[in-house]
Each structure stands twice: as structure tokens, then as C-alpha cells.
C-alpha positions as CSV (number, residue, x, y, z in Angstrom):
1,X,108.6,120.7,56.4
2,X,112.0,120.8,58.1
3,X,112.3,119.8,61.8
4,X,115.1,120.2,64.2
5,X,115.0,118.1,67.4
6,X,116.9,119.1,70.5
7,X,117.0,117.1,73.8
8,X,118.9,118.2,76.8
9,X,119.4,117.2,80.4
10,X,117.0,119.1,82.7
11,X,119.7,121.5,84.0
12,X,119.3,125.3,84.0
13,X,122.7,125.8,82.2
14,X,121.3,124.1,79.1
15,X,118.4,126.6,78.7
16,X,120.7,129.2,77.1
17,X,121.8,126.8,74.5
18,X,118.2,126.0,73.6
19,X,117.5,129.7,73.3
20,X,120.4,130.2,70.9
21,X,119.5,127.2,68.7
22,X,115.9,128.3,68.6
23,X,116.8,131.8,67.5
24,X,119.2,130.6,64.8
25,X,116.6,128.2,63.4
26,X,113.8,130.8,63.6
27,X,116.0,133.2,61.7
28,X,116.7,130.6,59.0
29,X,113.0,129.8,58.8
30,X,112.1,133.4,57.9
31,X,110.8,134.7,61.2
32,X,111.0,138.5,61.2
33,X,114.1,139.9,62.9
34,X,112.0,142.1,65.1
35,X,110.4,139.0,66.6
36,X,113.6,137.0,67.3
37,X,114.0,138.5,70.8
38,X,110.5,137.3,71.7
39,X,111.3,133.8,70.3
40,X,114.4,133.7,72.5
41,X,112.6,134.8,75.6
42,X,109.6,132.5,75.1
43,X,111.8,129.5,74.5
44,X,113.8,130.4,77.6
45,X,110.7,130.6,79.7
46,X,109.3,127.3,78.3
47,X,112.6,125.5,78.8
48,X,113.1,126.9,82.3
49,X,109.6,125.8,83.2
50,X,110.3,122.3,81.8
51,X,113.6,122.1,83.8
52,X,111.7,123.2,86.9
53,X,109.0,120.6,86.4
54,X,111.6,117.8,85.9
55,X,113.5,118.9,89.0
56,X,110.4,119.1,91.2
57,X,109.0,115.7,90.0
58,X,112.4,113.9,90.0
59,X,112.2,113.1,86.3
60,X,115.5,112.0,84.7
61,X,114.3,112.1,81.1
62,X,115.6,115.0,78.9
63,X,113.6,118.1,78.0
64,X,112.4,117.9,74.4
65,X,112.4,120.8,72.0
66,X,111.1,120.5,68.4
67,X,111.7,123.4,66.0
68,X,109.3,123.0,63.1
69,X,109.5,125.0,59.9
70,X,106.2,124.9,57.8
71,X,105.4,126.8,54.7
72,X,104.1,130.0,56.3
73,X,104.8,129.4,60.0
74,X,107.5,128.4,62.4
75,X,106.6,126.4,65.5
76,X,108.5,125.4,68.6
77,X,107.3,122.6,70.9
78,X,108.9,122.3,74.4
79,X,107.9,119.0,76.1
80,X,108.4,118.0,79.7
81,X,108.0,114.5,81.3
82,X,105.2,115.3,83.7
83,X,102.5,112.9,82.7
84,X,98.8,113.5,83.0
85,X,97.2,116.8,83.9
86,X,100.3,118.6,85.3
87,X,98.1,121.0,87.3
88,X,96.4,118.1,89.0
89,X,99.7,116.4,89.6
90,X,101.2,119.5,91.2
91,X,98.1,120.1,93.2
92,X,98.4,116.8,94.9
93,X,102.1,117.5,95.6
94,X,101.2,120.9,97.0
95,X,99.8,119.3,100.1
96,X,103.4,118.4,101.0
97,X,104.5,121.9,101.7
98,X,105.0,125.6,100.8
99,X,107.9,124.8,98.3
100,X,105.4,123.1,96.0
101,X,103.1,126.1,96.2
102,X,106.0,128.3,95.2
103,X,106.8,126.0,92.3
104,X,103.2,126.2,91.1
105,X,103.2,130.0,91.3
106,X,106.4,130.1,89.3
107,X,104.9,127.7,86.7
108,X,101.8,130.0,86.3
109,X,104.0,133.0,86.0
110,X,106.1,131.4,83.3
111,X,103.0,130.5,81.3
112,X,101.8,134.1,81.7
113,X,105.1,135.5,80.4
114,X,105.0,133.1,77.4
115,X,101.4,134.1,76.6
116,X,102.4,137.7,76.6
117,X,105.3,137.0,74.2
118,X,103.5,134.7,71.8
119,X,100.2,135.3,70.1
120,X,99.7,131.6,69.1
121,X,100.5,129.4,72.1
122,X,98.9,126.1,73.1
123,X,99.6,124.3,76.4
124,X,98.6,120.6,76.7
125,X,99.3,117.7,79.1
126,X,98.9,114.0,78.4
127,X,100.2,110.5,79.0
128,X,103.6,111.5,77.3
129,X,104.0,114.6,79.3
130,X,103.3,118.3,79.0
131,X,103.8,120.3,75.8
132,X,103.9,124.0,75.0
133,X,103.5,124.7,71.3
134,X,104.4,128.3,70.2
135,X,103.9,129.5,66.6
136,X,105.1,132.5,64.7
137,X,104.4,133.6,61.1
138,X,107.3,133.6,58.7
139,X,107.8,136.7,56.5
140,X,110.0,135.2,53.8
141,X,110.5,131.9,52.1
142,X,113.3,130.2,53.9
143,X,116.4,129.3,51.8
144,X,117.7,125.9,52.6
145,X,121.5,125.4,52.1
């Protein structure tokens, strides 16, 4: 099992880099070429969501991306630093104004887009922050250099 870890400052301009790295590692892991655009888009949505959560909650920690190559599948985990039940945390903040309601709507829209792109997606939240885990099957045995 090979793993690539990427951490980046929660800035929108770094999302593109995460997308490119994810697509390159997915290709090397054996994800079908026809699915690589979906991988790119899903990672872009997940990373943009994490950046937005970091900005709206004033979190200085980096966004975490793990690219995990298993025997017959390839997984990407995008982690944010919003601890606990992120929906509950944002719900409490929503009482402060309309901007928070807009952020919550964008968050839900991002998750809906990811769910439409990825058949196997899991969204969790805990004491270490939120996590989106997306998994794709691999079609070939990856060749390691």
C-alpha cells in the first residue's frame, strides 16, 4: 500500500495543485483514464470545501490530502480542521448572519457534487476534523518505478 500525503495552506490557489497531484497519482495507481476527470473534479470540490471551512472558522492549520493506493482500489482523503460535528458547528454560527447560511448552502452543494461524481464516498467529522474519503476501483496493477 503506497500513500502520498499532501498538505497545503487553506488558500483557493492551492486547490489546482491538489487536483493535478491527485490525477497524476490516480493515473499511476491504475484508475481508468475515463474516470480521471471525475477524480480531478471531486478532489477540487473536496479541497475547495475544506478551504472554505478553514476560512469561515479561522483555522490556520493546513488542509490534508491523502492519496492511498491499495491492491484493487485508489482512495483520496481530504481532511479539514473543523472539529466535532461540522454541521452542528456551522449551525451554531449560522445564528450570526446570512453569510454563514450561504456558506452552509455552498457546503451542501459541494457535497452533492462530490456524491454525483464518486460512487464510493464517505463523509465523517470527529475530534480531529472533518474527512471526505472517496474511493475508485483500479483497472490495472500499478507499476511502481
